[in-house]
N, CA and C of each residue as an Amber inpcrd file, in Angstrom:
protein
   663
  -8.7780000  18.1270000  30.4850000 -10.2020000  18.0750000  30.1480000
 -10.5360000  16.6930000  29.6110000 -11.5070000  16.0340000  30.1850000
 -11.9160000  14.7070000  29.7220000 -12.6200000  14.8190000  28.3810000
 -12.3460000  13.8950000  27.4630000 -12.9760000  13.9830000  26.1510000
 -14.4460000  13.6260000  26.2040000 -15.2420000  14.2890000  25.3580000
 -16.6140000  13.8590000  25.1530000 -16.5860000  12.7230000  24.1450000
 -17.7250000  12.0740000  23.9380000 -17.7340000  10.8800000  23.0840000
 -18.7330000  10.9860000  21.9460000 -19.2120000  12.1850000  21.6600000
 -20.1600000  12.3090000  20.5590000 -19.9040000  13.6020000  19.8030000
 -20.2440000  13.5620000  18.5290000 -20.1230000  14.7300000  17.6760000
 -21.4930000  15.3480000  17.4620000 -21.5550000  16.6730000  17.2850000
 -22.8450000  17.3000000  17.0390000 -23.4880000  16.7590000  15.7630000
 -24.7730000  16.4810000  15.8330000 -25.5050000  16.0400000  14.6450000
 -25.9490000  17.2600000  13.8500000 -26.2610000  17.0290000  12.5640000
 -26.7730000  18.1310000  11.7730000 -26.1120000  18.2180000  10.4210000
 -26.1540000  19.3870000   9.8380000 -25.6580000  19.6320000   8.4970000
 -24.1410000  19.4470000   8.4350000 -23.6270000  18.6150000   7.5070000
 -22.1760000  18.3870000   7.4550000 -21.3680000  19.6560000   7.2090000
 -21.8250000  20.4960000   6.2830000 -21.0950000  21.7320000   5.9980000
 -21.0170000  22.6190000   7.2310000 -22.1420000  22.7410000   7.9510000
 -22.1690000  23.5650000   9.1600000 -21.2410000  22.9740000  10.2240000
 -21.2340000  21.6540000  10.3570000 -20.3640000  21.0060000  11.3310000
 -18.8930000  21.2820000  11.0300000 -18.5190000  21.2370000   9.7510000
 -17.1250000  21.4860000   9.3920000 -16.7630000  22.9450000   9.6310000
 -17.6420000  23.8480000   9.2900000 -17.3740000  25.2710000   9.5140000
 -17.2110000  25.5770000  10.9960000 -18.1160000  25.0550000  11.8230000
 -18.1260000  25.4240000  13.2360000 -17.2140000  24.5530000  14.0970000
 -17.2640000  23.2530000  13.8630000 -16.5100000  22.3120000  14.6990000
 -15.2220000  21.8320000  14.0370000 -15.1590000  21.9460000  12.7130000
 -13.9790000  21.4930000  11.9840000 -14.0720000  20.0830000  11.4710000
 -15.2380000  19.4130000  11.6970000 -15.3080000  17.9980000  11.3520000
 -16.7270000  17.5360000  11.0630000 -16.8340000  16.6330000  10.1010000
 -18.0190000  15.8110000   9.8790000 -17.5500000  14.3610000   9.9330000
 -18.3000000  13.5060000  10.6100000 -17.8600000  12.1370000  10.8570000
 -19.0390000  11.1850000  10.6870000 -18.8160000  10.0200000  10.0790000
 -19.8980000   9.0480000   9.8880000 -19.3250000   7.6340000   9.9120000
 -19.9080000   6.7620000  10.7290000 -19.5290000   5.3570000  10.6990000
 -20.0360000   4.7320000   9.3990000 -19.2290000   3.8510000   8.8180000
 -19.6000000   3.2220000   7.5510000 -18.8350000   1.9060000   7.4310000
 -19.4840000   0.7760000   7.6640000 -18.7840000  -0.5060000   7.6240000
 -18.2670000  -0.8820000   6.2380000 -18.8960000  -0.3720000   5.1960000
 -18.3960000  -0.6520000   3.8430000 -17.0320000   0.0000000   3.6520000
 -16.9110000   1.2600000   4.0990000 -15.6220000   1.9500000   4.0320000
 -14.5800000   1.2140000   4.8630000 -14.9550000   0.8390000   6.0850000
 -14.0100000   0.1310000   6.9390000 -13.4880000  -1.1450000   6.3070000
 -14.3680000  -1.9030000   5.6800000 -13.9710000  -3.1590000   5.0280000
 -13.0190000  -2.8860000   3.8620000 -13.3190000  -1.8590000   3.0620000
 -12.4530000  -1.5310000   1.9230000 -11.0720000  -1.0690000   2.3840000
 -11.0330000  -0.2930000   3.4450000  -9.7570000   0.1860000   3.9800000
  -8.9240000  -0.9920000   4.4770000  -9.5460000  -1.8890000   5.2050000
  -8.8310000  -3.0740000   5.6910000  -8.2780000  -3.8970000   4.5260000
  -9.0630000  -4.0290000   3.4730000  -8.6380000  -4.8620000   2.3430000
  -7.4310000  -4.2730000   1.6170000  -7.4340000  -2.9540000   1.3890000
  -6.2920000  -2.3790000   0.6700000  -5.0620000  -2.3460000   1.5720000
  -5.2610000  -2.2480000   2.8790000  -4.1290000  -2.3220000   3.8080000
  -3.4810000  -3.7000000   3.7590000  -4.3040000  -4.7380000   3.6640000
  -3.7820000  -6.1110000   3.5910000  -2.9620000  -6.3310000   2.3260000
  -3.2130000  -5.5280000   1.3020000  -2.4530000  -5.6420000   0.0570000
  -1.2840000  -4.6630000   0.0110000  -0.9850000  -4.0210000   1.1420000
   0.2140000  -3.1940000   1.2260000   0.0560000  -1.7600000   0.7480000
  -1.1520000  -1.2270000   0.7660000  -1.4130000   0.1690000   0.3520000
  -0.8030000   0.4830000  -1.0240000  -1.2470000  -0.1960000  -2.0720000
  -0.6720000   0.0330000  -3.4050000  -1.2380000   1.3020000  -4.0650000
  -0.9620000   2.4550000  -3.4740000  -1.5950000   3.6990000  -3.9120000
  -1.1840000   4.1160000  -5.3270000   0.0420000   3.8080000  -5.7350000
   0.5540000   4.2880000  -7.0250000   0.3520000   3.2590000  -8.1310000
  -0.7670000   2.5530000  -8.0740000  -1.1100000   1.5490000  -9.0650000
  -2.5320000   1.8190000  -9.5560000  -2.9580000   1.0730000 -10.5720000
  -4.3370000   1.1950000 -11.0310000  -5.3140000   0.9000000  -9.8950000
  -5.0070000  -0.1180000  -9.1100000  -5.8630000  -0.4530000  -7.9760000
  -5.9460000   0.7070000  -6.9820000  -4.8190000   1.3350000  -6.7130000
  -4.8030000   2.4460000  -5.7710000  -5.5850000   3.6510000  -6.2670000
  -5.4570000   3.9420000  -7.5540000  -6.2170000   5.0630000  -8.1200000
  -7.7090000   4.7470000  -8.1520000  -8.0480000   3.4930000  -8.4410000
  -9.4600000   3.0890000  -8.3950000 -10.0120000   3.2480000  -6.9760000
  -9.2240000   2.8640000  -5.9750000  -9.6570000   3.0020000  -4.5920000
  -9.9540000   4.4630000  -4.2680000  -9.0620000   5.3400000  -4.6900000
  -9.2650000   6.7720000  -4.4650000 -10.5320000   7.2590000  -5.1400000
 -10.7140000   6.9060000  -6.3990000 -11.8680000   7.3860000  -7.1620000
 -13.1780000   6.8760000  -6.5660000 -13.2380000   5.5900000  -6.2790000
 -14.4830000   4.9930000  -5.7930000 -14.8640000   5.5460000  -4.4210000
 -13.8660000   5.7160000  -3.5700000 -14.1570000   6.0330000  -2.1800000
 -14.1400000   7.5220000  -1.8400000 -13.7450000   8.3610000  -2.7920000
 -13.8200000   9.8110000  -2.5600000 -14.5730000  10.5050000  -3.6970000
 -14.0200000  10.4640000  -4.8890000 -14.5880000  11.2310000  -6.0110000
 -15.9730000  10.7510000  -6.4040000 -16.2360000   9.4490000  -6.2590000
 -17.5410000   8.9040000  -6.6410000 -18.5340000   8.8600000  -5.4790000
 -18.1230000   9.3110000  -4.3060000 -18.9920000   9.3030000  -3.1290000
 -19.7140000  10.6530000  -3.0550000 -21.0240000  10.6280000  -3.2290000
 -21.7870000  11.8850000  -3.2850000 -21.7040000  12.6700000  -1.9890000
 -21.5950000  11.9810000  -0.8630000 -21.4430000  12.6990000   0.4080000
 -20.2170000  13.5930000   0.3720000 -19.1190000  13.0340000  -0.1150000
 -17.8570000  13.7590000  -0.1360000 -17.8670000  14.8410000  -1.2070000
 -18.3350000  14.4890000  -2.4140000 -18.3750000  15.4810000  -3.5000000
 -19.2050000  16.6950000  -3.1030000 -20.3660000  16.4610000  -2.5150000
 -21.2450000  17.5800000  -2.1550000 -20.5760000  18.5260000  -1.1710000
 -19.8380000  17.9630000  -0.2180000 -19.1530000  18.8130000   0.7590000
 -18.0170000  19.5790000   0.1000000 -17.1990000  18.9030000  -0.6910000
 -16.0980000  19.5950000  -1.3640000 -16.6100000  20.7180000  -2.2520000
 -17.6600000  20.4550000  -2.9950000 -18.1820000  21.4650000  -3.9240000
 -18.8720000  22.6070000  -3.1980000 -19.3300000  22.3710000  -1.9720000
 -19.9360000  23.4640000  -1.2110000 -18.8780000  24.3920000  -0.6200000
 -17.6590000  23.9060000  -0.4530000 -16.5800000  24.7210000   0.1180000
 -15.7310000  25.4100000  -0.9500000 -15.5230000  24.7370000  -2.0720000
 -14.5600000  25.2120000  -3.0590000 -15.1990000  25.3100000  -4.4410000
 -14.9150000  26.3930000  -5.1560000 -15.3000000  26.4730000  -6.5690000
 -14.5980000  25.3710000  -7.3460000 -13.3330000  25.1170000  -6.9980000
 -12.5570000  24.0050000  -7.5460000 -11.5880000  23.5560000  -6.4740000
 -11.4080000  22.2510000  -6.3450000 -10.3880000  21.7250000  -5.4430000
  -9.6690000  20.5840000  -6.1300000  -8.4600000  20.3050000  -5.6610000
  -7.6790000  19.2300000  -6.2500000  -7.0660000  18.3400000  -5.1930000
  -6.9370000  17.0580000  -5.5370000  -6.3110000  16.0900000  -4.6340000
  -4.8190000  16.3740000  -4.5700000  -4.3390000  16.7080000  -3.3730000
  -2.9360000  17.0720000  -3.2100000  -2.1000000  16.0480000  -2.4760000
  -2.7320000  15.1720000  -1.6920000  -2.0000000  14.0620000  -1.0930000
  -2.9420000  12.8940000  -0.8460000  -2.3220000  11.7230000  -0.7020000
  -3.0380000  10.4430000  -0.5720000  -2.1150000   9.5440000   0.2270000
  -2.3380000   9.4670000   1.5550000  -1.4060000   8.7860000   2.4420000
  -2.1610000   8.0520000   3.5430000  -1.4780000   7.0830000   4.1410000
  -2.0170000   6.3800000   5.3040000  -1.2460000   6.7910000   6.5480000
  -1.9820000   6.9710000   7.6530000  -1.3690000   7.3280000   8.9270000
  -1.8650000   6.3710000  10.0010000  -0.9230000   5.8630000  10.7980000
  -1.2590000   4.9020000  11.8370000  -1.3090000   5.5330000  13.2160000
  -1.4780000   4.7110000  14.2460000  -1.6930000   5.2290000  15.5940000
  -0.4590000   5.8950000  16.1860000  -0.7080000   6.9460000  16.9490000
   0.3130000   7.6630000  17.6980000  -0.4210000   8.3320000  18.8550000
  -0.8090000   7.5280000  19.8590000  -1.7980000   7.9920000  20.8350000
  -1.3500000   9.0860000  21.7800000  -0.0590000   9.3940000  21.8210000
   0.4110000  10.4190000  22.7550000   0.6230000  11.7790000  22.1060000
   0.4160000  11.8680000  20.7930000   0.6890000  13.1340000  20.1030000
  -0.5090000  13.5580000  19.2620000  -0.6560000  14.8720000  19.0980000
  -1.7390000  15.4410000  18.2930000  -1.1440000  16.1380000  17.0760000
  -1.8910000  16.0960000  15.9820000  -1.3800000  16.6090000  14.7170000
  -2.4430000  17.4390000  13.9950000  -1.9850000  18.1830000  13.0050000
  -2.8700000  18.8030000  12.0220000  -2.1540000  18.7480000  10.6810000
  -2.8810000  19.0880000   9.6180000  -2.2730000  19.1200000   8.2880000
  -1.7830000  20.5130000   7.9150000  -2.4330000  21.5380000   8.4550000
  -2.0620000  22.9260000   8.1900000  -2.1310000  23.7290000   9.4820000
  -1.4210000  24.8440000   9.5260000  -1.5850000  25.8290000  10.5850000
  -2.6030000  26.8830000  10.1640000  -3.2900000  27.4530000  11.1380000
  -4.1290000  28.6210000  10.8730000  -3.2210000  29.8360000  10.8420000
  -3.2390000  30.5740000   9.7360000  -2.3110000  31.6960000   9.5880000
  -2.9830000  33.0570000   9.5780000  -4.2990000  33.0950000   9.3490000
  -5.0180000  34.3630000   9.3190000  -6.2530000  34.2470000  10.2000000
  -6.5390000  35.3010000  10.9350000  -7.6090000  35.2410000  11.9440000
  -8.9510000  34.8370000  11.3550000  -9.3050000  35.3210000  10.1730000
 -10.6250000  35.0460000   9.6110000 -10.5470000  34.2230000   8.3290000
  -9.4410000  33.5060000   8.1410000  -9.2450000  32.7790000   6.8840000
 -10.2530000  31.6420000   6.7360000 -10.7390000  31.4590000   5.5040000
 -11.6090000  30.3350000   5.1920000 -10.7610000  29.0800000   4.9940000
 -11.4060000  27.9450000   5.0580000 -10.7030000  26.6800000   4.8550000
 -10.0670000  26.6470000   3.4750000  -8.8090000  26.2330000   3.4230000
  -8.1070000  26.0400000   2.1610000  -7.8500000  24.5710000   1.8620000
  -8.1410000  23.7280000   2.8420000  -7.8970000  22.2970000   2.6970000
  -8.9380000  21.5230000   3.4870000  -9.5890000  20.5730000   2.8260000
 -10.4170000  19.5860000   3.5090000  -9.7490000  18.2230000   3.3420000
  -9.6980000  17.4800000   4.4360000  -9.0670000  16.1620000   4.4160000
 -10.1370000  15.1020000   4.6400000 -10.2190000  14.1820000   3.6990000
 -11.1070000  13.0290000   3.8300000 -10.2960000  11.9080000   4.4570000
 -10.7330000  11.4460000   5.6170000 -10.0700000  10.3470000   6.3010000
 -10.9720000   9.1150000   6.2400000 -10.4640000   8.0390000   5.6620000
 -11.1800000   6.7670000   5.6260000 -10.5650000   5.8710000   6.6870000
 -11.3890000   5.4700000   7.6640000 -10.8940000   4.8010000   8.8540000
 -11.0650000   3.2930000   8.7680000 -10.0580000   2.5860000   9.2500000
 -10.1010000   1.1300000   9.3210000 -11.0890000   0.6770000  10.3850000
 -11.4140000  -0.6090000  10.3680000 -12.1900000  -1.1680000  11.4750000
 -11.3390000  -1.0890000  12.7450000 -12.0190000  -1.0120000  13.8790000
 -11.3080000  -0.9620000  15.1520000 -10.5610000   0.3310000  15.3890000
 -11.0260000   1.4120000  14.7790000 -10.3390000   2.6990000  14.9320000
 -10.8840000   3.4770000  16.1270000  -9.9830000   4.2180000  16.7400000
 -10.3750000   5.1690000  17.7740000  -9.5220000   6.4200000  17.5800000
 -10.1590000   7.5880000  17.6000000  -9.4430000   8.8310000  17.3900000
  -9.9860000   9.9140000  18.3090000  -9.2100000  10.9620000  18.4760000
  -9.6640000  12.1520000  19.1920000  -9.5880000  13.3220000  18.2260000
 -10.6990000  14.0290000  18.0770000 -10.7320000  15.2610000  17.2910000
 -10.8780000  16.4300000  18.2490000 -10.1670000  17.5120000  17.9690000
 -10.2090000  18.6920000  18.8310000 -11.1160000  19.7270000  18.1800000
 -12.4090000  19.5830000  18.4730000 -13.4370000  20.4350000  17.8840000
 -13.1490000  21.9100000  18.1860000 -13.2090000  22.7300000  17.1560000
 -12.9630000  24.1610000  17.3020000 -11.5080000  24.5580000  17.1810000
 -10.6000000  23.5830000  17.1330000  -9.1740000  23.9250000  17.0790000
  -8.7710000  24.5560000  15.7490000  -9.5740000  24.3200000  14.7050000
  -9.2680000  24.9230000  13.4040000  -9.4490000  26.4350000  13.4180000
 -10.0770000  26.9630000  14.4500000 -10.3110000  28.4010000  14.5670000
  -9.2820000  29.0840000  15.4590000  -8.2940000  28.3190000  15.9240000
  -7.2910000  28.8440000  16.8410000  -5.8920000  28.7470000  16.2320000
  -5.0050000  29.6250000  16.6730000  -3.5900000  29.5280000  16.3030000
  -2.9390000  28.4900000  17.2040000  -2.4290000  27.4050000  16.6280000
  -1.9390000  26.2680000  17.4160000  -0.4190000  26.1240000  17.3820000
   0.2400000  26.8780000  16.5180000   1.7010000  26.8580000  16.4480000
   2.2430000  25.4380000  16.2710000   1.6370000  24.7010000  15.3650000
   2.0880000  23.3400000  15.0810000   3.4010000  23.3690000  14.2980000
   4.2340000  22.3760000  14.5440000   5.5570000  22.2990000  13.9170000
   5.6920000  21.0010000  13.1170000   6.5220000  21.0070000  12.0560000
   6.6860000  19.8000000  11.2380000   7.1250000  18.5900000  12.0650000
   6.4900000  17.4450000  11.7730000   6.8110000  16.1880000  12.4470000
   7.3870000  15.2000000  11.4360000   8.0060000  14.1480000  11.9450000
   8.6770000  13.1790000  11.0820000   7.7150000  12.4250000  10.1810000
   6.4340000  12.3470000  10.5570000   5.4620000  11.5960000   9.7550000
   4.8470000  12.4200000   8.6270000   5.3370000  13.6500000   8.4280000
   4.8170000  14.4970000   7.3640000   3.6770000  15.3930000   7.7830000
   3.1930000  15.2400000   9.0080000   2.1360000  16.1040000   9.5420000
   2.7600000  17.2320000  10.3560000   1.9020000  18.0600000  10.9330000
   2.3430000  19.0910000  11.8610000   1.9590000  18.6550000  13.2720000
   2.9180000  18.6680000  14.1860000   2.6190000  18.2770000  15.5620000
   2.2090000  19.5000000  16.3800000   1.1210000  19.3430000  17.1360000
   0.5800000  20.4260000  17.9470000   0.9770000  20.2010000  19.4070000
   1.6010000  21.1700000  20.0560000   1.8410000  21.0340000  21.4970000
   0.5100000  20.8060000  22.2170000   0.4430000  19.7840000  23.0450000
  -0.8360000  19.4060000  23.6460000  -1.4440000  20.5210000  24.4870000
  -0.6130000  21.3350000  25.1350000  -1.1890000  22.4010000  25.9570000
  -1.8600000  23.4840000  25.1160000  -1.5150000  23.5460000  23.8210000
  -2.1890000  24.5130000  22.9440000  -3.6230000  24.0870000  22.6390000
  -3.9490000  22.8350000  22.9170000  -5.2980000  22.3290000  22.6720000
  -6.1870000  22.4350000  23.9140000  -5.6840000  23.1030000  24.9360000
  -6.4550000  23.3150000  26.1610000  -7.0940000  24.7000000  26.2050000
  -7.0600000  25.4170000  25.0890000  -7.6270000  26.7580000  25.0170000
  -9.1550000  26.7200000  25.1310000  -9.7000000  27.8470000  25.5850000
 -11.1510000  28.0220000  25.5580000 -11.6330000  27.9400000  24.1190000
 -12.7210000  27.2230000  23.8980000 -13.2640000  27.0790000  22.5510000
 -12.8650000  25.7930000  21.8620000 -11.9850000  25.0070000  22.4930000
 -11.5670000  23.7290000  21.9400000 -12.0870000  22.6080000  22.8340000
 -12.7500000  21.6360000  22.2270000 -13.2990000  20.4940000  22.9540000
 -12.7520000  19.2130000  22.3460000 -12.1940000  18.3470000  23.1600000
 -11.7110000  17.0620000  22.6490000 -12.8770000  16.0800000  22.5680000
 -12.9920000  15.4360000  21.4210000 -14.0870000  14.4950000  21.1680000
 -13.4930000  13.1590000  20.7670000 -13.7230000  12.1490000  21.5820000
 -13.2180000  10.8130000  21.2900000 -14.2540000  10.0410000  20.4830000
 -13.8180000   9.4530000  19.3860000 -14.7180000   8.7380000  18.4810000
 -14.2160000   7.3110000  18.2990000 -15.0950000   6.3590000  18.5290000
 -14.8050000   4.9540000  18.2640000 -15.5090000   4.5500000  16.9760000
 -14.7510000   3.9500000  16.0540000 -15.3350000   3.4200000  14.8290000
 -15.0270000   1.9270000  14.7720000 -15.8360000   1.1690000  15.4530000
 -15.6250000  -0.2730000  15.5200000 -15.6050000  -0.8970000  14.1310000
 -16.5000000  -0.4250000  13.2590000 -16.6150000  -0.9890000  11.9180000
 -16.0090000  -0.0970000  10.8450000 -15.3000000   0.9510000  11.2370000
 -14.7110000   1.8640000  10.2670000 -15.6740000   2.9700000   9.8750000
 -15.2110000   3.8510000   9.0010000 -16.0550000   4.9580000   8.5740000
 -15.2370000   6.0570000   7.9480000 -15.8310000   7.2440000   7.8960000
 -15.1370000   8.3620000   7.2780000 -15.2930000   9.6140000   8.1260000
 -14.2990000  10.4840000   7.9890000 -14.3670000  11.8230000   8.5560000
 -13.9130000  12.7930000   7.4870000 -14.5050000  13.9710000   7.4770000
 -14.0470000  15.0660000   6.6210000 -13.7320000  16.2130000   7.5570000
 -12.4790000  16.6660000   7.5440000 -12.0460000  17.6750000   8.4950000
 -11.4170000  18.8670000   7.7930000 -11.5490000  20.0230000   8.4150000
 -10.7700000  21.1950000   8.0160000  -9.3010000  20.8440000   8.2500000
  -8.4450000  21.1380000   7.2850000  -7.0430000  20.7490000   7.3860000
  -6.3100000  21.3320000   8.5740000  -6.8740000  22.3570000   9.2050000
  -6.2390000  22.9770000  10.3710000  -6.6620000  22.3310000  11.6840000
  -7.5960000  21.3910000  11.6350000  -8.1190000  20.7740000  12.8480000
  -7.0730000  19.8710000  13.5020000  -6.9860000  19.9280000  14.8390000
  -6.1350000  19.0130000  15.5670000  -6.8090000  17.6700000  15.7570000
  -6.0290000  16.5890000  15.6700000  -6.5660000  15.2430000  15.8600000
  -5.4690000  14.3310000  16.3830000  -5.9050000  13.2040000  16.9240000
  -4.9870000  12.2030000  17.4650000  -5.5120000  10.8290000  17.0520000
  -4.6320000   9.9870000  16.5100000  -5.0090000   8.6140000  16.1680000
  -4.6090000   7.7180000  17.3350000  -5.5860000   7.1970000  18.0210000
  -5.3410000   6.3790000  19.2020000  -5.1850000   4.9030000  18.8280000
  -5.9970000   4.4620000  17.8840000  -6.0160000   3.0480000  17.5010000
  -6.4930000   2.9470000  16.0610000  -5.9840000   1.9500000  15.3420000
  -6.3660000   1.8010000  13.9390000  -5.5480000   2.7180000  13.0470000
  -6.0680000   3.0040000  11.8650000  -5.3580000   3.8760000  10.9390000
  -6.3520000   4.5230000   9.9840000  -5.8860000   5.5780000   9.3340000
  -6.7220000   6.3100000   8.3840000  -5.9730000   6.5000000   7.0790000
  -6.6530000   6.2300000   5.9720000  -6.1580000   6.6470000   4.6650000
  -6.7040000   8.0500000   4.4280000  -5.7970000   8.9890000   4.1960000
  -6.1650000  10.4030000   4.1630000  -5.9540000  10.9920000   2.7760000
  -6.9510000  11.7460000   2.3270000  -6.9340000  12.3810000   1.0120000
  -7.1060000  13.8850000   1.2270000  -6.1280000  14.6690000   0.8080000
  -6.2090000  16.1080000   1.0010000  -6.6880000  16.8140000  -0.2500000
  -7.8140000  17.5360000  -0.1510000  -8.3670000  18.3000000  -1.2700000
  -8.2070000  19.7860000  -0.9610000  -7.3810000  20.4470000  -1.7440000
  -7.0240000  21.8390000  -1.4750000  -7.6130000  22.7740000  -2.5220000
  -7.8800000  24.0110000  -2.0920000  -8.3090000  25.0580000  -3.0110000
  -7.1950000  25.3430000  -4.0150000  -7.5580000  25.8770000  -5.1520000
  -6.5980000  26.0860000  -6.2420000  -5.3750000  26.8930000  -5.7770000
  -5.6200000  27.9850000  -5.0300000  -4.5260000  28.8580000  -4.6110000
  -3.5760000  28.1210000  -3.6770000  -4.1180000  27.3050000  -2.7880000
  -3.2850000  26.5270000  -1.8690000  -2.5070000  25.4610000  -2.6200000
  -3.1710000  24.7690000  -3.5350000  -2.5460000  23.6490000  -4.2330000
  -1.3820000  24.0980000  -5.1140000  -1.4440000  25.3360000  -5.5980000
  -0.3490000  25.8520000  -6.4300000   0.9920000  25.8180000  -5.6990000
   0.9610000  25.8630000  -4.3710000   2.1930000  25.8960000  -3.5820000
   2.7400000  24.5090000  -3.2780000   2.0070000  23.4740000  -3.6590000
   2.3860000  22.1070000  -3.2930000   3.1300000  21.4140000  -4.4250000
   4.0290000  20.5210000  -4.0690000   4.6560000  19.6450000  -5.0570000
   3.6230000  18.6490000  -5.5760000   3.7670000  18.2810000  -6.8330000
   2.8580000  17.2960000  -7.4100000   3.1960000  15.8930000  -6.8970000
   2.1730000  15.0690000  -6.7690000   2.3800000  13.6640000  -6.4470000
   2.9050000  12.9400000  -7.6780000   3.8540000  12.0460000  -7.4730000
   4.4980000  11.3720000  -8.5980000   3.8990000   9.9860000  -8.8170000
   3.6920000   9.6740000 -10.0910000   3.2260000   8.3480000 -10.5010000
   4.1470000   7.8090000 -11.5920000   4.2900000   6.4760000 -11.6780000
   5.0470000   5.9030000 -12.7880000   4.4290000   6.2900000 -14.1320000
   5.2860000   6.5040000 -15.1080000   4.8300000   6.9640000 -16.4240000
   4.3140000   5.7760000 -17.2460000   3.0910000   5.3640000 -16.9350000
   2.4680000   4.2380000 -17.6310000   1.1430000   4.7000000 -18.2290000
   0.8450000   4.2260000 -19.4410000  -0.3890000   4.6520000 -20.1080000
  -1.6270000   4.2660000 -19.2980000  -1.5860000   3.1240000 -18.6380000
  -2.7440000   2.7010000 -17.8540000  -3.0160000   3.6760000 -16.7120000
  -1.9640000   4.2050000 -16.0900000  -2.1390000   5.1650000 -15.0030000
  -2.5690000   6.5220000 -15.5520000  -2.0560000   6.8820000 -16.7140000
  -2.4900000   8.1400000 -17.3400000  -3.9920000   8.1090000 -17.6280000
  -4.4840000   6.9740000 -18.0990000  -5.9160000   6.8480000 -18.3720000
  -6.7220000   6.9790000 -17.0800000  -6.2390000   6.3490000 -16.0120000
  -6.9470000   6.4340000 -14.7230000  -7.0110000   7.8680000 -14.2220000
  -5.9090000   8.5790000 -14.3350000  -5.8750000   9.9730000 -13.8700000
  -6.8330000  10.8310000 -14.6810000  -6.8810000  10.6000000 -15.9770000
  -7.8280000  11.3450000 -16.8200000  -9.2610000  11.1000000 -16.3730000
  -9.5620000   9.8660000 -16.0090000 -10.9060000   9.5320000 -15.5350000
 -11.2290000  10.2250000 -14.2100000 -10.2170000  10.5490000 -13.4280000
 -10.4230000  11.1650000 -12.1190000 -10.6450000  12.6680000 -12.2010000
 -10.2150000  13.2880000 -13.2810000 -10.3390000  14.7430000 -13.4250000
 -11.7840000  15.1410000 -13.7100000 -12.2430000  16.1920000 -13.0330000
 -13.5880000  16.7040000 -13.2640000 -13.6010000  18.2130000 -13.3110000
 -14.7600000  18.7730000 -13.5750000 -14.8720000  20.2230000 -13.7070000
 -14.6760000  20.9440000 -12.3750000 -15.0760000  20.3090000 -11.2670000
 -15.0010000  20.9700000  -9.9630000 -14.0030000  20.3290000  -9.0040000
 -13.5670000  19.1220000  -9.3180000 -12.5830000  18.4270000  -8.4820000
 -11.5500000  17.7850000  -9.3940000 -10.2930000  18.0760000  -9.1440000
  -9.2270000  17.5220000  -9.9640000  -8.1920000  16.7940000  -9.1260000
  -7.0490000  16.4960000  -9.7650000  -5.9610000  15.8070000  -9.0670000
  -4.6420000  16.4850000  -9.4480000  -3.6100000  16.2430000  -8.6380000
  -2.3470000  16.9760000  -8.7860000  -1.2000000  15.9860000  -8.9370000
  -1.2390000  15.2040000 -10.0240000  -0.2110000  14.1990000 -10.2850000
   0.7300000  14.6600000 -11.3990000   1.9320000  14.1010000 -11.3810000
   2.8240000  14.1560000 -12.5360000   3.4060000  12.7770000 -12.7300000
   3.8190000  12.4960000 -13.9650000   4.3110000  11.1680000 -14.3210000
   5.8080000  11.2180000 -14.5030000   6.4930000  10.2310000 -13.9200000
   7.9490000  10.2090000 -13.9840000   8.4090000   8.8380000 -14.4800000
   9.5100000   8.8340000 -15.2220000  10.0820000   7.5840000 -15.7460000
  10.9250000   6.9060000 -14.6890000
């Protein structure tokens, strides 16, 4: 099936529920992603935590969507993923026929990015298996089911996507810094992200915690 090249316009929450994705080009995001990549993705530093806070927690577009899906959600991972144009991935498998989303992933895309999203795949059982990059790899023929549409998106200047964690996607070009926000029940099953035990980082983490959105860090010596 040849990919389409546009995403449905409309309400972001409705798009995520029905299609599994909300996507928006944003050159400011693209520039910030490129800049932190040039500095080696220093995620476990004050700069890295500031990047997370400014570009997710302080972004009203993202907060509004997270708060509309979850009574409370927490940041469970913060990673960068590069191109792998021949394989498709997801972050979670769909395990129950009528299950609601337990994970939303905010993807911040670099300039010059191209990706394929498999609209509707979050509503199907895809039998994805663990891959070496920490994601789940989806057999490509499982994405040929009725109800799944491949959508190719070019982000020349970068931008953001918010996807249901069960959605299939492929990174064709560029890279995405990905932030996983999980419901409380889901996050309880995850290992905590580790940070160096420094007072400056403890202060940053405290600043990131909120009443409806939190983080899942622990400090190690």
